[in-house]
C-alpha positions in Angstrom: 0.0 0.0 0.0 2.9 2.3 0.6 3.8 2.3 -3.1 0.7 4.4 -3.8 1.8 7.1 -1.4 3.7 10.0 -2.9 7.4 9.2 -2.8 9.3 11.0 -0.2 6.2 12.1 1.7 6.3 12.0 5.5 4.1 9.6 7.3 2.0 12.3 8.9 1.3 13.8 5.4 1.1 10.7 3.3 -2.4 10.9 2.1 -1.4 11.2 -1.6 -2.8 7.9 -2.9 -3.5 7.5 -6.6 -7.1 8.7 -7.1 -7.0 11.1 -4.2 -6.4 14.9 -4.2 -6.9 16.4 -0.7 -5.9 19.9 -1.9 -8.3 20.1 -4.9 -9.9 23.5 -5.3 -12.6 22.5 -7.8 -16.2 23.6 -7.6 -17.2 20.2 -6.4 -14.5 20.1 -3.7 -15.5 23.6 -2.4 -19.2 22.4 -2.4 -18.2 19.3 -0.4 -16.2 21.5 2.0 -19.3 23.7 2.5 -21.4 20.6 3.1 -18.9 19.4 5.8 -19.2 22.8 7.5 -22.9 22.7 7.5 -22.9 19.1 9.0 -20.7 20.4 11.9 -23.1 23.3 12.5 -26.1 21.0 12.4 -24.7 18.7 15.1 -23.8 21.7 17.3 -27.3 23.0 17.0 -28.6 19.6 17.9 -26.5 19.5 21.0 -27.9 22.8 22.1 -31.4 21.6 21.4 -30.8 18.4 23.4 -29.5 20.4 26.4 -32.4 22.8 26.3 -34.9 19.9 26.1 -33.4 18.1 29.1 -33.4 21.3 31.1 -37.0 21.9 30.2 -38.0 18.5 31.5 -36.3 18.8 34.9 -37.0 22.4 35.9 -40.1 23.8 37.5 -38.9 27.3 37.7 -41.2 29.6 35.6 -38.4 32.1 34.7 -36.0 29.3 33.7 -38.6 27.7 31.6 -39.3 30.9 29.8 -35.6 31.3 29.0 -35.3 27.7 27.9 -38.3 28.1 25.6 -36.8 31.2 24.1 -33.5 29.3 23.5 -35.3 26.4 21.9 -37.1 28.8 19.6 -33.8 30.3 18.6 -32.2 26.8 18.0 -35.1 25.6 15.9 -34.9 28.7 13.8 -31.2 28.2 13.3 -31.8 24.6 12.4 -34.3 25.7 9.8 -31.8 28.1 8.3 -29.1 25.4 8.2 -31.6 23.1 6.6 -32.4 25.5 3.8 -28.8 26.2 3.2 -28.0 22.5 3.0 -30.9 22.1 0.5 -29.2 24.8 -1.7 -25.8 23.1 -1.5 -27.1 19.7 -2.3 -29.4 21.0 -5.0 -26.4 22.6 -6.9 -26.5 20.4 -9.9 -24.6 22.7 -12.3 -21.3 22.4 -10.5 -21.1 18.7 -11.3 -21.7 19.1 -15.0 -19.0 19.0 -17.6 -18.0 22.0 -19.8 -20.0 21.4 -23.0 -21.9 23.6 -25.4 -24.5 21.0 -26.5 -28.2 21.4 -25.6 -28.4 18.6 -23.0 -30.3 18.6 -19.7 -28.0 18.6 -16.6 -27.9 15.2 -14.9 -28.4 14.8 -11.1 -25.4 13.4 -9.3 -25.3 12.2 -5.7 -23.2 14.0 -3.1 -20.5 12.1 -1.1 -21.2 11.1 2.5 -18.8 12.7 4.9 -17.0 10.9 7.8 -14.7 11.5 10.7 -11.2 10.3 10.9 -10.8 6.9 12.6 -7.8 5.9 14.7 -7.1 2.2 14.1 -3.6 2.3 15.7 -4.0 1.7 19.4 -7.1 -0.6 19.2 -5.6 -2.8 16.5 -2.2 -3.0 18.3 -4.0 -4.0 21.5 -6.1 -6.6 19.7 -3.0 -8.1 17.9 -1.2 -8.5 21.2 -4.2 -9.8 23.1 -5.8 -12.0 20.5 -3.0 -13.1 18.2 -0.2 -13.0 20.9 2.2 -11.2 18.5 4.3 -8.1 18.8 2.2 -5.1 17.7 5.3 -3.2 16.5 5.5 -5.7 13.6 2.2 -4.5 12.2 2.3 -0.8 12.9 3.3 0.1 9.3 0.3 -1.9 8.0 -2.1 -0.2 10.4 -0.8 3.2 9.3 -1.2 2.2 5.7 -4.8 1.3 6.3 -5.4 4.7 8.0 -3.7 6.5 5.1 -5.9 4.6 2.7 -9.1 5.5 4.6 -8.0 9.1 4.8 -7.5 9.2 1.1 -11.0 7.9 0.4 -12.4 11.1 2.1 -11.2 13.2 -0.9 -11.3 11.0 -4.0 -10.8 12.4 -7.5 -13.8 12.6 -9.7 -12.4 10.0 -12.1 -12.0 6.3 -12.7 -8.9 6.4 -10.4 -11.1 7.8 -7.6 -13.6 4.9 -8.0 -10.7 2.4 -7.9 -9.4 4.0 -4.7 -12.8 3.6 -3.0 -13.0 0.0 -4.3 -9.6 -0.9 -3.0 -10.5 0.3 0.5 -13.9 -1.5 0.4 -12.2 -4.7 -0.6 -9.8 -4.3 2.4 -12.8 -4.2 4.8 -13.8 -7.8 4.2 -10.6 -9.4 5.5 -10.3 -6.6 8.1 -13.7 -7.6 9.5 -12.6 -11.2 9.8 -9.3 -10.2 11.4 -10.4 -7.7 14.0 -14.2 -7.6 14.4 -15.4 -10.8 16.2 -19.0 -11.5 16.8 -20.0 -10.2 20.2 -16.9 -8.0 20.7 -15.1 -5.3 18.8 -12.1 -3.1 19.2 -12.8 0.3 20.8 -13.6 1.9 17.4 -16.5 4.1 16.4 -17.3 4.9 12.8 -19.1 8.2 12.3 -20.8 9.1 9.0 -23.0 12.0 8.2 -26.3 11.4 6.5 -26.2 12.9 3.0 -29.8 13.9 3.1 -30.2 15.4 6.6 -26.6 16.2 7.6 -27.1 14.3 10.9 -24.4 11.9 12.1 -24.7 8.2 12.7 -22.2 6.6 14.9 -21.7 2.8 15.3 -18.9 0.4 16.3 -19.9 -2.1 13.6 -18.1 -2.3 10.3 -21.3 -2.6 8.4 -21.9 1.1 8.6 -18.4 1.7 7.2 -18.9 -0.7 4.3 -22.4 0.6 3.4 -21.2 4.2 3.5 -18.2 3.4 1.2 -20.5 1.6 -1.2 -22.7 4.7 -1.3 -19.8 7.0 -2.0 -18.6 4.7 -4.8 -22.1 5.0 -6.4 -22.0 8.8 -5.8 -18.7 9.1 -7.5 -19.9 7.1 -10.5 -22.9 9.6 -10.8 -20.5 12.6 -10.6 -18.3 11.0 -13.3 -21.4 10.4 -15.5 -22.7 13.9 -15.0 -19.4 15.5 -16.1 -19.0 13.3 -19.2 -19.0 15.1 -22.6 -22.3 14.2 -24.1 -21.7 15.6 -27.5 -20.5 12.3 -28.9 -22.0 8.8 -28.9 -19.0 7.5 -26.9 -19.5 10.1 -24.2 -23.3 9.3 -24.0 -22.5 5.6 -23.7 -19.9 6.3 -21.0 -22.5 8.4 -19.0 -25.1 5.7 -19.3 -22.7 3.0 -18.1 -21.7 5.2 -15.2 -25.3 5.6 -14.0 -26.0 1.9 -14.5 -22.9 1.1 -12.5 -24.0 3.4 -9.7 -27.4 1.7 -9.7 -25.7 -1.6 -9.4 -23.8 -0.5 -6.3 -26.9 0.9 -4.7 -28.7 -2.4 -5.5 -25.9 -4.3 -3.8 -26.1 -1.9 -0.8 -29.9 -2.4 -0.6 -29.7 -6.2 -0.7 -26.7 -6.6 1.6 -27.0 -3.9 4.3 -30.7 -3.8 5.2 -30.4 -2.5 8.8 -27.9 0.3 8.6 -29.3 3.1 10.7 -28.8 6.0 8.3 -31.8 7.5 6.5 -29.9 7.9 3.1 -29.0 4.2 3.3 -32.5 3.0 4.1 -34.3 0.7 1.6 -37.0 3.4 0.9 -34.4 6.1 -0.1 -32.3 3.5 -2.0 -35.4 2.7 -4.1 -35.9 6.3 -5.0 -32.2 6.7 -6.0 -32.3 3.5 -8.1 -35.3 4.8 -10.1 -33.5 8.1 -10.6 -30.2 6.6 -11.7 -31.8 4.2 -14.2 -34.0 7.0 -15.6 -30.9 9.1 -16.2 -29.2 6.2 -17.9 -32.2 5.8 -20.2 -32.0 9.6 -20.9 -28.4 9.2 -22.0 -29.4 6.3 -24.3 -32.2 8.3 -25.8 -29.9 11.2 -26.4 -27.6 8.8 -28.2 -30.4 7.8 -30.5 -31.3 11.4 -31.3 -27.6 12.2 -31.9 -27.4 9.4 -34.4 -30.3 10.8 -36.4 -33.7 9.5 -37.3 -35.0 8.8 -40.8 -37.8 11.1 -41.9 -40.3 8.3 -42.2 -43.5 7.7 -40.3 -42.4 4.4 -38.7 -39.1 5.9 -37.6 -40.7 9.0 -36.1 -43.4 7.0 -34.3 -40.7 4.7 -32.9 -38.7 7.7 -31.6 -41.9 9.2 -30.1 -42.5 6.0 -28.1 -38.9 6.1 -26.9 -39.6 9.7 -25.6 -42.9 8.5 -24.0 -41.0 5.7 -22.3 -38.5 8.1 -20.9 -41.3 10.4 -19.7 -43.0 7.4 -18.0 -39.7 6.4 -16.4 -39.4 9.9 -14.8 -43.0 9.7 -13.8 -42.1 6.6 -11.8 -39.3 8.5 -10.2 -41.7 11.3 -9.2 -44.1 8.7 -7.7 -41.4 6.9 -5.7 -40.0 10.2 -4.4 -43.5 11.2 -3.3 -43.8 8.5 -0.7 -44.5 9.6 2.8 -41.3 8.1 4.1 -39.0 10.0 1.8 -41.0 12.9 0.4 -39.7 15.5 2.8 -36.1 14.5 2.4 -35.8 14.6 -1.4 -34.0 17.9 -2.4 -36.5 20.3 -4.1 -34.1 20.9 -7.0 -34.2 17.1 -7.7 -38.0 17.0 -7.6 -38.4 20.0 -9.9 -35.8 18.6 -12.4 -37.6 15.3 -12.6 -41.0 17.1 -13.1 -39.4 19.3 -15.8 -38.0 16.3 -17.7 -41.1 14.2 -17.6 -43.2 17.0 -19.0 -40.5 17.9 -21.6 -40.2 14.4 -23.0 -44.0 13.9 -22.9 -44.3 17.0 -25.0 -41.5 15.8 -27.4 -43.4 12.5 -27.9 -46.6 14.3 -28.9 -44.6 16.6 -31.2 -43.0 13.7 -33.0 -46.3 12.0 -33.5 -47.9 15.2 -34.9 -45.0 15.6 -37.4 -45.4 12.0 -38.5 -49.1 12.5 -39.1 -49.2 16.0 -40.6 -46.0 16.2 -42.7 -46.2 12.7 -44.3 -48.8 11.3 -46.7 -49.2 7.7 -47.6 -47.6 7.3 -51.0 -47.6 4.5 -53.5 -44.0 3.5 -52.6 -44.6 3.5 -48.8 -44.7 0.3 -46.8 -48.3 0.3 -45.7 -48.0 -2.7 -43.5 -45.1 -1.2 -41.6 -46.8 2.1 -41.0 -50.0 0.3 -40.0 -48.2 -1.8 -37.5 -46.3 1.2 -36.0 -49.6 3.1 -35.7 -51.4 0.2 -34.1 -48.8 -0.1 -31.3 -48.8 3.6 -30.6 -52.2 3.8 -28.8 -54.1 1.7 -26.3 -57.2 2.4 -28.4 -57.4 4.1 -31.8 -59.1 7.6 -31.6 -62.8 7.7 -32.7 -62.6 3.9 -33.3 -60.8 4.5 -36.6 -59.0 1.7 -38.2 -55.3 2.4 -38.6 -55.4 2.0 -42.3 -58.3 4.4 -42.6 -56.4 7.0 -40.5 -53.3 6.6 -42.7 -55.2 7.2 -45.9 -57.4 10.0 -44.7 -55.6 13.4 -44.8 -58.4 15.1 -42.8 -58.2 12.6 -40.0 -54.4 12.8 -39.9 -54.5 16.6 -39.7 -57.1 16.6 -37.0 -55.2 14.0 -34.8 -51.9 15.7 -35.5 -53.2 19.1 -34.3 -54.5 17.4 -31.1 -51.0 16.0 -30.5 -49.5 19.5 -31.1 -51.9 21.0 -28.5 -50.8 18.3 -26.0 -47.1 19.1 -26.8 -47.6 22.8 -26.2 -49.4 22.2 -22.9 -46.6 19.9 -21.7 -43.9 22.3 -22.7 -45.7 25.2 -20.9 -46.0 23.0 -17.8 -42.3 22.3 -17.9 -41.6 26.0 -18.1 -43.9 26.7 -15.2 -42.2 24.1 -13.0 -38.8 25.3 -14.0 -39.8 28.8 -12.9 -40.8 27.6 -9.5 -37.4 26.4 -8.6 -34.7 29.1 -7.8 -31.9 26.7 -8.6 -33.3 25.8 -12.0 -34.1 29.4 -12.9 -30.4 30.2 -12.6 -29.5 27.5 -15.2 -29.7 29.0 -18.7 -29.6 25.6 -20.3 -33.0 24.8 -19.0 -34.4 28.0 -20.4 -32.8 27.4 -23.8 -34.1 23.8 -24.2 -37.6 24.4 -22.8 -38.3 27.7 -24.7 -36.8 26.3 -27.9 -39.1 23.2 -27.7 -42.1 25.3 -26.9 -41.5 27.8 -29.7 -41.1 24.9 -32.2 -44.4 23.3 -31.3 -46.2 26.6 -31.1 -44.9 27.7 -34.6 -46.0 24.4 -36.1 -49.5 24.7 -34.5 -49.8 28.4 -35.7 -49.2 27.3 -39.3 -52.2 24.9 -39.2 -54.6 26.9 -37.0 -57.6 28.5 -38.8 -59.8 31.2 -37.4 -62.9 29.1 -37.6 -61.2 25.9 -36.3 -63.0 25.0 -33.1 -61.9 21.3 -33.0 -60.9 20.4 -29.5 -60.1 16.8 -30.0 -58.0 15.3 -27.2 -54.8 13.5 -28.1 -54.8 9.9 -26.9 -52.1 8.6 -24.6 -48.9 7.5 -26.3 -47.7 4.0 -25.2 -44.1 4.2 -24.1 -41.9 1.5 -25.7 -38.2 1.3 -25.9 -35.7 -1.0 -27.7 -33.0 -0.1 -25.2 -32.7 -2.5 -22.2 -31.5 -0.4 -19.3 -30.3 -2.8 -16.6 -28.1 -2.3 -13.6 -24.5 -3.3 -13.9 -23.5 -5.5 -10.9 -20.1 -4.4 -9.5 -17.2 -6.7 -9.0 -16.4 -6.3 -5.3 -14.7 -9.6 -4.7 -12.0 -9.4 -2.0 -10.0 -12.1 -3.8 -8.4 -9.4 -5.9 -6.9 -7.5 -2.9 -3.8 -8.2 -1.0 -4.5 -8.6 2.7 -2.6 -5.9 4.6 -2.4 -8.2 7.6 -1.5 -11.5 5.8 1.5 -11.9 8.1 -1.0 -12.9 10.8 -1.6 -16.1 8.8 -4.3 -17.7 6.6 -7.5 -15.8 7.2 -9.6 -19.0 7.5 -7.6 -20.0 10.6 -6.2 -16.8 12.1 -9.4 -14.8 12.4 -11.1 -12.8 15.2 -13.7 -15.5 16.0 -11.1 -18.3 16.5 -9.3 -18.0 19.8 -5.8 -19.5 20.2 -3.4 -20.0 23.1 -0.2 -18.0 23.2 2.7 -19.7 21.2 4.4 -22.4 23.2 8.0 -23.3 22.6 8.7 -27.0 22.0 12.3 -28.3 21.9 12.7 -31.2 19.6 15.6 -33.6 20.0 17.1 -35.8 17.2 16.0 -39.4 17.6 16.9 -42.5 15.6 13.3 -43.9 15.8 11.7 -40.8 14.3 10.3 -37.6 15.8 7.2 -39.2 17.3 4.6 -37.1 15.5 3.3 -36.4 12.0 2.2 -33.3 10.1 -0.8 -32.8 7.9 -1.7 -30.0 5.5 -4.8 -28.0 6.1 -5.0 -24.2 5.8 -2.1 -24.4 8.2 0.3 -27.2 9.2 -1.2 -29.3 12.1 0.5 -31.8 14.3 -1.0 -35.3 14.2 -0.4 -38.8 15.7 1.7 -37.7 18.6 3.2 -40.8 20.3 2.7 -40.7 24.1 6.3 -41.6 25.0 8.2 -39.4 22.6 10.2 -36.3 23.7 7.9 -34.0 21.8 4.9 -35.2 23.9 6.9 -34.8 27.0 7.7 -31.2 26.0 3.9 -30.5 25.7 3.1 -31.2 22.0 -0.4 -32.3 21.4 -2.6 -33.5 18.5 -4.1 -30.6 16.6 -1.5 -28.1 17.5 -0.6 -25.6 14.7 3.0 -25.1 13.9 3.7 -21.4 13.6 7.5 -21.2 13.7 10.4 -23.6 13.2 13.9 -22.5 14.4 12.7 -18.9 14.5 11.3 -18.9 10.9 7.7 -18.1 10.6 5.8 -20.9 8.8 2.1 -19.9 9.1 1.9 -19.9 5.3 4.2 -22.9 4.8 3.0 -26.4 3.7 3.6 -29.6 5.5 6.4 -30.6 3.1 8.2 -27.3 3.6 8.0 -27.8 7.4 9.2 -31.4 7.0 12.2 -30.1 5.1 13.0 -27.6 7.9 12.9 -30.4 10.5 15.1 -32.7 8.4 18.1 -30.4 9.0 17.7 -30.6 12.8 21.1 -29.8 14.5 22.6 -32.2 17.1 21.6 -30.0 20.0 17.9 -30.0 18.9 15.5 -27.5 17.3 12.9 -25.2 18.8 9.5 -24.9 17.3 6.5 -22.8 18.3 2.9 -24.2 18.3 -0.5 -22.9 19.3 -3.7 -24.6 20.3 -7.3 -23.8 19.6 -9.4 -22.5 22.4 -12.8 -22.4 20.6 -14.9 -19.8 18.8 -16.0 -16.5 20.2 -19.7 -16.5 21.2 -21.8 -14.9 18.5 -23.3 -12.0 20.3 -24.5 -8.7 18.9 -22.7 -5.9 20.6 -24.8 -3.1 22.1 -25.2 -0.1 19.9 -26.2 3.4 20.7 -27.7 3.8 17.3 -31.4 3.9 16.7 -32.3 1.3 14.1 -36.1 1.7 13.7 -38.0 4.8 12.5 -35.0 6.1 10.6 -36.6 9.4 9.6 -37.3 10.2 13.3 -34.3 9.5 15.4 -30.5 9.2 14.9 -27.6 8.3 17.1 -25.9 11.1 18.9 -23.3 8.9 20.6 -20.7 10.5 18.4 -20.8 13.5 20.7 -18.4 11.7 23.0 -15.8 11.6 20.2 -13.2 14.3 20.5 -13.3 16.3 17.2 -10.1 18.2 17.9 -7.8 15.2 18.4 -5.7 13.6 15.6 -5.6 9.9 14.9 -3.2 9.1 17.7 -3.7 9.1 21.4 -7.4 8.8 21.6 -8.7 7.2 24.8 -11.8 5.0 24.7 -12.7 4.4 28.3 -14.7 7.6 28.5 -16.7 6.6 25.4 -17.6 3.3 26.9 -18.6 4.7 30.2 -20.8 7.3 28.4 -22.5 4.6 26.4 -23.0 2.3 29.5 -24.4 5.2 31.4 -26.7 6.1 28.6 -28.0 2.6 28.2 -28.8 2.3 32.0 -30.6 5.6 32.0 -32.2 5.5 28.6 -35.5 6.8 30.0 -34.0 9.8 31.7 -31.7 10.7 28.8 -33.8 9.9 25.8 -33.0 13.2 24.1 -29.3 12.6 24.4 -29.0 9.0 23.1 -31.7 9.2 20.5 -32.6 12.7 19.5 -35.4 13.6 17.1 -34.1 15.0 13.8 -34.4 18.6 12.9 -37.5 17.8 10.9 -39.2 16.0 13.7 -40.0 18.7 16.2 -41.7 16.6 18.7 -41.3 19.3 21.4 -42.1 22.6 19.9 -42.3 25.6 22.2 -44.2 28.0 20.1 -45.2 27.8 16.5 -43.9 24.9 14.4 -41.0 25.5 12.0 -42.0 22.7 9.6 -41.7 24.2 6.1 -44.7 24.3 4.0 -43.0 22.9 0.9 -42.1 19.6 2.5 -38.4 20.2 1.9 -35.6 18.6 4.0 -32.1 18.9 5.3 -30.6 18.0 1.9 
């Protein structure tokens, strides 16, 4: 791992991994820094709120209660302002887009989850000495490499190298969990991650929170890479679609694997909304690729493209419906909701416009393929308008004109609705690209309708619904997250199947072997490690304490945890006349599989979050943190959960269960994102 650190860098400044740029001053990095600052301010405001609520519960003094109520009112107002500012930050879609001149709608990326620094050094060294009975100094470099790798993942580059950096850290977590996180006990470590939708922290001692959050950041980085791709070429559009499909695959993996992670943005309901959104944007990129390639000016080709646009509109309609669920509605950023509504209306209007062009500007000629056009028109509607036969509609110019104008009216109304929704969102109003695309589409449909409209034309025929149909199969791309492709940082501890956190071993025992003419008095067999077998009761090795099932870890001072039985046999063949020392260990059984107590609220994710991270010292570096105070705080909190409910499980800023005075719940249903 040290080869990816900048050559010549000092250990305390060695966070320069490939795919990491901690000093980046891009718009995205500045936005992420602002998000971090808001997260810190939110948690400070929540601390003040918790203290005020506790004081309000225990005091009976009227004057004190008035002061506390005033303080609570101030804190709630401050939380509302922070909430609105976080909405603005996370609704900043434009900063993630690439520099391009093409008329393409901006794509919605996901923001990275923020985390605190974690000190692995002292807990892992203690665990190595206690559990594996080895010198912790031999593994200090590997522990520091792990800390450097995790630190680098906090500032990944917005590129393929950044995704690879996060992937390499995620793959390290699987062997790390087996080495240092036994069931029922854990090192004194707490992982703190900030919810990307609310800004509230979630703190747990379990590695599942770390793994789920890293997976989320990998998906977020894919979306940011897809949003900045140059979509002026088919290759760029394909790359963007693949990026969003890959992000959807990561979120699908997260949703299936980590079902009880107590963070709202990692909950199944939110993951469902994000999956719909990412697949819709992947379909949008595929549709843009079809448009960029060009469409033949034929009825069947135009109707096929209209159904592609209708399918895209239906997909965004599904996104809108899923984001409107009660569990997630108030936490979806307003800029996202408005963008989805604008796109579904725009592509609906585009579908109606394409159908009108196919009906009005084309006439059935003698050289046209009548069966092909009839088949295309039959699959366009659920039911033909006015019970007309498709062939009759194709041959009648009057019916084609009448139906084409109805589709034009629907197109104009859809484009006007898209413009209205775009005008309601302050973030979208600032983006000129929305104005250019929406106004251009509206003017095009309106100009076509004006050409056909007559003064005495009072026909108000309603355009039938266009059936969405696509030839593009937009499926998620499953990620390759196998840990087989990563080098275990702590492989010196021995084979992972044997030397793991759940398996307990005795301390190494020294056995002195003496050369004997009748043989050594024991055998060796190959498993994951070399085990002793068939120990003869009267031999010198048995007298020295050797037993069946012992694992040979050292021969003559040479480590042999990874050696085979034949290699150990070769070492024993060269036994000197004064004997040879070997070291063996014996199994003591498995750790009891108990779920360690957690100070994190796991049910009702939108209502309560863990605040146990308050006991973590934000000002200290990665070294020298003490854990005893953390444990005593958590034990105290668990014993006094009824008295300190607002401290261990606070309601979120949106859930004002104790409201002194008027409620600050916003009318627009927006959230802390």
